[in-house]
ZADOZA-690794 format. One line per 3 residues: number of its first residue (from 1); their letters; for each residue x, y, z of C-alpha. Coordinates in nm, 3 decimals. Layout:
REM residues N
NUM	A	X/Y/Z | ...
***
This chain:
REM residues 376
1	XXX	-0.506/3.097/0.851 | -0.340/2.772/0.752 | -0.178/2.569/1.028
4	XXX	0.140/2.365/1.038 | 0.066/1.992/1.049 | 0.269/1.727/1.229
7	XXX	0.269/1.347/1.227 | 0.267/1.277/1.600 | 0.194/0.905/1.599
10	XXX	0.259/0.603/1.378 | 0.133/0.248/1.426 | 0.106/-0.084/1.248
13	XXX	-0.051/-0.426/1.281 | 0.085/-0.744/1.124 | -0.144/-1.046/1.167
16	XXX	-0.025/-1.383/1.292 | 0.328/-1.518/1.291 | 0.570/-1.452/1.003
19	XXX	0.528/-1.700/0.717 | 0.852/-1.800/0.542 | 0.869/-1.785/0.164
22	XXX	0.932/-2.160/0.135 | 0.597/-2.234/0.305 | 0.380/-1.949/0.176
25	XXX	0.233/-2.135/-0.123 | 0.110/-2.413/0.104 | -0.028/-2.150/0.341
28	XXX	-0.246/-1.973/0.082 | -0.318/-2.296/-0.110 | -0.188/-2.452/-0.430
31	XXX	-0.401/-2.417/-0.742 | -0.530/-2.768/-0.823 | -0.284/-2.890/-0.559
34	XXX	0.014/-2.824/-0.788 | 0.321/-2.603/-0.732 | 0.334/-2.281/-0.930
37	XXX	0.560/-2.267/-1.236 | 0.628/-1.898/-1.172 | 0.651/-1.900/-0.793
40	XXX	1.022/-1.965/-0.741 | 1.116/-1.700/-0.996 | 0.873/-1.452/-0.840
43	XXX	1.032/-1.504/-0.498 | 1.380/-1.448/-0.641 | 1.262/-1.128/-0.809
46	XXX	1.085/-0.983/-0.510 | 1.339/-1.074/-0.241 | 1.070/-1.130/0.024
49	XXX	1.179/-1.370/0.300 | 0.881/-1.355/0.539 | 0.532/-1.204/0.534
52	XXX	0.206/-1.209/0.728 | -0.140/-1.342/0.648 | -0.476/-1.295/0.821
55	XXX	-0.574/-1.643/0.698 | -0.454/-1.955/0.871 | -0.305/-2.246/0.676
58	XXX	-0.654/-2.393/0.630 | -0.778/-2.076/0.462 | -0.979/-1.961/0.764
61	XXX	-0.967/-1.586/0.843 | -0.886/-1.477/1.197 | -0.921/-1.101/1.133
64	XXX	-1.070/-0.855/0.884 | -0.930/-0.565/0.686 | -1.129/-0.326/0.904
67	XXX	-1.012/-0.501/1.219 | -0.645/-0.476/1.122 | -0.691/-0.113/1.015
70	XXX	-0.855/-0.029/1.347 | -0.572/-0.198/1.542 | -0.311/0.004/1.349
73	XXX	-0.505/0.326/1.411 | -0.529/0.250/1.783 | -0.154/0.186/1.788
76	XXX	-0.085/0.520/1.616 | -0.313/0.705/1.859 | -0.141/0.539/2.152
79	XXX	0.199/0.632/2.006 | 0.079/0.995/1.995 | -0.044/0.978/2.353
82	XXX	-0.406/1.006/2.241 | -0.720/0.793/2.243 | -1.010/0.734/2.006
85	XXX	-1.200/1.006/2.196 | -0.950/1.262/2.064 | -0.991/1.166/1.698
88	XXX	-1.197/1.407/1.486 | -1.130/1.290/1.129 | -1.054/0.942/0.993
91	XXX	-0.942/0.869/0.636 | -0.894/0.509/0.526 | -0.716/0.349/0.232
94	XXX	-0.726/0.001/0.083 | -0.723/-0.192/-0.243 | -1.046/-0.369/-0.144
97	XXX	-1.234/-0.340/0.182 | -1.439/-0.608/0.351 | -1.756/-0.479/0.183
100	XXX	-1.823/-0.385/-0.177 | -2.053/-0.119/-0.028 | -2.033/0.088/0.196
103	XXX	-1.686/0.239/0.206 | -1.396/0.100/0.408 | -1.399/0.396/0.647
106	XXX	-1.740/0.298/0.781 | -1.615/-0.051/0.868 | -1.297/0.082/1.031
109	XXX	-1.491/0.343/1.229 | -1.735/0.072/1.336 | -1.445/-0.142/1.459
112	XXX	-1.292/0.154/1.642 | -1.614/0.282/1.799 | -1.548/0.559/2.050
115	XXX	-1.728/0.862/1.910 | -1.897/1.013/1.606 | -1.655/1.173/1.361
118	XXX	-1.604/1.274/0.999 | -1.472/0.997/0.773 | -1.347/0.949/0.418
121	XXX	-1.278/0.630/0.218 | -1.006/0.602/-0.048 | -0.990/0.293/-0.269
124	XXX	-0.706/0.244/-0.516 | -0.394/0.031/-0.480 | -0.074/0.132/-0.298
127	XXX	-0.119/0.505/-0.360 | -0.447/0.519/-0.170 | -0.235/0.553/0.146
130	XXX	-0.121/0.899/0.042 | -0.471/0.992/-0.075 | -0.596/0.928/0.278
133	XXX	-0.295/1.106/0.428 | -0.358/1.412/0.212 | -0.722/1.425/0.322
136	XXX	-0.612/1.411/0.688 | -0.338/1.669/0.629 | -0.569/1.916/0.454
139	XXX	-0.830/1.888/0.729 | -0.576/1.979/0.995 | -0.408/2.237/0.770
142	XXX	-0.740/2.419/0.721 | -0.833/2.402/1.088 | -1.125/2.166/1.025
145	XXX	-0.982/1.908/1.267 | -0.723/1.923/1.542 | -0.654/1.547/1.538
148	XXX	-0.683/1.337/1.220 | -0.576/0.985/1.131 | -0.499/0.815/0.801
151	XXX	-0.489/0.436/0.800 | -0.435/0.177/0.528 | -0.514/-0.192/0.540
154	XXX	-0.490/-0.490/0.307 | -0.629/-0.843/0.325 | -0.476/-0.959/-0.003
157	XXX	-0.446/-1.327/0.086 | -0.820/-1.385/0.053 | -0.781/-1.302/-0.318
160	XXX	-0.524/-1.577/-0.355 | -0.717/-1.885/-0.243 | -0.729/-2.151/-0.520
163	XXX	-1.106/-2.100/-0.563 | -1.040/-1.761/-0.723 | -0.861/-1.937/-1.011
166	XXX	-0.983/-2.296/-1.043 | -1.251/-2.338/-1.309 | -1.169/-2.004/-1.471
169	XXX	-0.999/-1.886/-1.791 | -0.693/-1.799/-1.582 | -0.592/-2.168/-1.554
172	XXX	-0.507/-2.387/-1.853 | -0.592/-2.756/-1.907 | -0.275/-2.860/-1.721
175	XXX	-0.375/-2.659/-1.415 | -0.122/-2.381/-1.472 | -0.220/-2.025/-1.383
178	XXX	-0.157/-1.736/-1.621 | 0.138/-1.518/-1.524 | -0.094/-1.215/-1.488
181	XXX	-0.261/-1.395/-1.196 | 0.016/-1.609/-1.051 | 0.286/-1.349/-0.984
184	XXX	0.083/-1.143/-0.737 | 0.015/-1.452/-0.522 | 0.385/-1.453/-0.434
187	XXX	0.409/-1.079/-0.379 | 0.123/-0.937/-0.172 | 0.047/-0.997/0.195
190	XXX	-0.174/-0.871/0.479 | -0.150/-0.601/0.744 | -0.229/-0.241/0.826
193	XXX	-0.055/0.084/0.917 | -0.167/0.428/1.030 | -0.047/0.780/1.110
196	XXX	-0.195/1.048/1.334 | -0.168/1.417/1.243 | -0.210/1.715/1.476
199	XXX	-0.177/2.093/1.457 | 0.108/2.093/1.708 | 0.414/1.871/1.761
202	XXX	0.468/1.641/2.058 | 0.674/1.786/2.341 | 0.815/1.456/2.465
205	XXX	0.935/1.299/2.138 | 1.013/1.370/1.775 | 0.729/1.470/1.547
208	XXX	0.732/1.492/1.168 | 0.629/1.824/1.014 | 0.449/1.765/0.683
211	XXX	0.608/1.986/0.416 | 0.391/1.859/0.130 | 0.200/1.565/-0.015
214	XXX	0.186/1.547/-0.397 | 0.000/1.280/-0.596 | 0.025/1.252/-0.974
217	XXX	-0.210/1.028/-1.174 | -0.090/0.882/-1.503 | -0.426/0.731/-1.599
220	XXX	-0.439/0.953/-1.906 | -0.133/0.767/-2.039 | -0.180/0.403/-1.940
223	XXX	-0.436/0.124/-1.945 | -0.486/-0.065/-1.617 | -0.162/-0.232/-1.512
226	XXX	-0.292/-0.393/-1.192 | -0.663/-0.455/-1.162 | -0.953/-0.674/-1.057
229	XXX	-1.303/-0.674/-1.204 | -1.224/-0.738/-1.570 | -1.066/-1.018/-1.771
232	XXX	-0.718/-0.983/-1.920 | -0.861/-0.920/-2.267 | -1.142/-0.682/-2.166
235	XXX	-0.980/-0.466/-1.900 | -1.005/-0.147/-2.109 | -1.378/-0.189/-2.182
238	XXX	-1.569/-0.097/-1.868 | -1.896/-0.219/-2.019 | -1.754/-0.572/-2.024
241	XXX	-1.646/-0.568/-1.660 | -1.771/-0.798/-1.386 | -2.066/-0.578/-1.292
244	XXX	-2.219/-0.616/-1.639 | -2.133/-0.983/-1.685 | -2.256/-1.076/-1.338
247	XXX	-2.045/-1.243/-1.068 | -2.080/-1.604/-1.193 | -1.989/-1.529/-1.556
250	XXX	-1.717/-1.287/-1.444 | -1.557/-1.554/-1.225 | -1.548/-1.798/-1.519
253	XXX	-1.376/-1.530/-1.731 | -1.113/-1.478/-1.461 | -1.243/-1.127/-1.404
256	XXX	-1.266/-1.152/-1.025 | -0.898/-1.225/-0.950 | -0.631/-0.962/-0.894
259	XXX	-0.416/-0.935/-1.209 | -0.094/-0.764/-1.325 | 0.039/-0.677/-1.672
262	XXX	0.418/-0.715/-1.642 | 0.508/-0.580/-1.985 | 0.314/-0.263/-1.915
265	XXX	0.475/-0.239/-1.571 | 0.815/-0.189/-1.734 | 0.684/0.126/-1.905
268	XXX	0.509/0.245/-1.591 | 0.837/0.228/-1.394 | 0.997/0.472/-1.636
271	XXX	0.697/0.704/-1.602 | 0.725/0.700/-1.221 | 1.090/0.799/-1.248
274	XXX	0.995/1.069/-1.499 | 0.752/1.230/-1.254 | 1.019/1.224/-0.982
277	XXX	1.267/1.393/-1.217 | 1.010/1.662/-1.297 | 0.974/1.730/-0.923
280	XXX	1.352/1.761/-0.899 | 1.371/1.993/-1.200 | 1.131/2.244/-1.041
283	XXX	1.304/2.199/-0.701 | 0.993/2.061/-0.535 | 1.227/1.780/-0.430
286	XXX	1.596/1.858/-0.366 | 1.783/1.525/-0.350 | 2.079/1.663/-0.153
289	XXX	1.839/1.789/0.117 | 1.684/1.445/0.170 | 1.836/1.257/0.464
292	XXX	1.622/0.941/0.436 | 1.424/0.786/0.153 | 1.137/0.549/0.224
295	XXX	1.033/0.422/-0.119 | 0.762/0.161/-0.148 | 0.832/-0.099/-0.415
298	XXX	0.677/-0.438/-0.466 | 0.993/-0.629/-0.544 | 1.369/-0.605/-0.509
301	XXX	1.394/-0.626/-0.888 | 1.184/-0.310/-0.922 | 1.415/-0.126/-0.684
304	XXX	1.709/-0.233/-0.898 | 1.533/-0.103/-1.209 | 1.455/0.231/-1.041
307	XXX	1.813/0.265/-0.919 | 1.955/0.186/-1.264 | 1.744/0.466/-1.414
310	XXX	1.825/0.723/-1.144 | 2.199/0.654/-1.133 | 2.221/0.804/-1.481
313	XXX	2.092/1.137/-1.345 | 2.188/1.397/-1.082 | 1.868/1.314/-0.892
316	XXX	1.983/0.988/-0.736 | 1.952/0.972/-0.357 | 2.239/0.747/-0.236
319	XXX	2.125/0.400/-0.143 | 2.274/0.427/0.208 | 1.991/0.675/0.274
322	XXX	1.722/0.425/0.170 | 1.522/0.235/0.430 | 1.305/-0.068/0.349
325	XXX	1.151/-0.360/0.535 | 1.019/-0.541/0.226 | 1.224/-0.856/0.295
328	XXX	1.080/-0.907/0.643 | 0.715/-0.795/0.606 | 0.650/-0.832/0.234
331	XXX	0.448/-0.603/0.010 | 0.139/-0.493/0.204 | 0.003/-0.269/-0.072
334	XXX	-0.141/0.056/0.064 | -0.030/-0.028/0.418 | 0.337/-0.068/0.321
337	XXX	0.446/0.294/0.358 | 0.304/0.332/0.713 | 0.439/-0.005/0.829
340	XXX	0.776/0.101/0.687 | 0.761/0.444/0.854 | 0.666/0.285/1.187
343	XXX	0.965/0.049/1.180 | 1.198/0.326/1.063 | 1.101/0.557/1.349
346	XXX	1.138/0.277/1.604 | 1.489/0.206/1.470 | 1.613/0.530/1.626
349	XXX	1.793/0.641/1.311 | 1.605/0.968/1.263 | 1.757/1.284/1.411
352	XXX	1.597/1.622/1.472 | 1.618/1.846/1.164 | 1.649/1.557/0.918
355	XXX	1.413/1.525/0.622 | 1.236/1.207/0.516 | 1.099/1.160/0.165
358	XXX	0.826/0.897/0.130 | 0.759/0.779/-0.226 | 0.466/0.555/-0.316
361	XXX	0.442/0.439/-0.680 | 0.125/0.254/-0.779 | 0.094/0.034/-1.086
364	XXX	-0.290/0.048/-1.077 | -0.349/0.267/-1.380 | -0.095/0.425/-1.266
367	XXX	0.012/0.700/-1.024 | 0.292/0.807/-0.794 | 0.285/1.005/-0.470
370	XXX	0.541/1.194/-0.262 | 0.535/1.308/0.101 | 0.816/1.517/0.249
373	XXX	0.854/1.518/0.629 | 1.092/1.702/0.862 | 1.181/1.578/1.211
376	X	1.114/1.844/1.474
***
């Protein structure tokens, strides 16, 4: 017999002090010591005012992805009134863990300690958060675990040190980085978030009943839009990726850095909206029944594009129902949705009986996920 599943705890961890946008390029390091040509425009587009890094201004790390993920999981367990000894299943999400091998979940579990448990690792981009959440949800739903956690962590800043770009095909003779590489340096930041799921709600505070988690891949329609491990020209040919070229040759080709195709992103945005409209058409999502929308987006300009497309339909959820903390914490990739949910719940805005729709689009190759929650 399938069980109801409830989010009973949410937690987050943001490393260090907030870094203001006007100082962030100095913090992560200037390529060849020069200011970015794209940076100021990127900051205007994304609307981020402050963010967090797990590297200090000298490029030295003071935490790890696994460490931040473990701290967020501990915070979520504490929020649920539980401890690591209560946890039976752990699913983790990230764009890139601290190791190439083994999976991120092993590193997070190692950092947590506490007890033996079942684990699962999910590696994608932003959407991996909902992949991990669905694994946790299904385990509790099926009665395989009474307490499960899904965490997501990102240590993006280590990708953005000048050494990832200098001496590669991504930088021209004048020391200017290609747009595919430069934009993301002004967008992504570090941190972690987590949720705890149980087969019963809390008695002393609001819990969130999970109505559904849907994830739709669009990889059959698009080439990679955000990627690492292949050069700009060879990203569709897996036999020319970094693993075949070797790490030294791949670095020279610019195949190690994190890259984004902005022209393709414009088409992907329309596809994300199309999937949402399909969900509305079959009444999987009923816009009028949604009290709060937590939509992850990487930049304020992308939100504006999404809104402009939805306002032409009957599926628009009014913007006064949207909640975002992008300006204050930045884009933390897979961790963004849980950090956002944590801040939203602590704001005291949610009332019993209200429904919260979480939407996580991922440019990756690409996909979009939806999670509908009800406050009980």
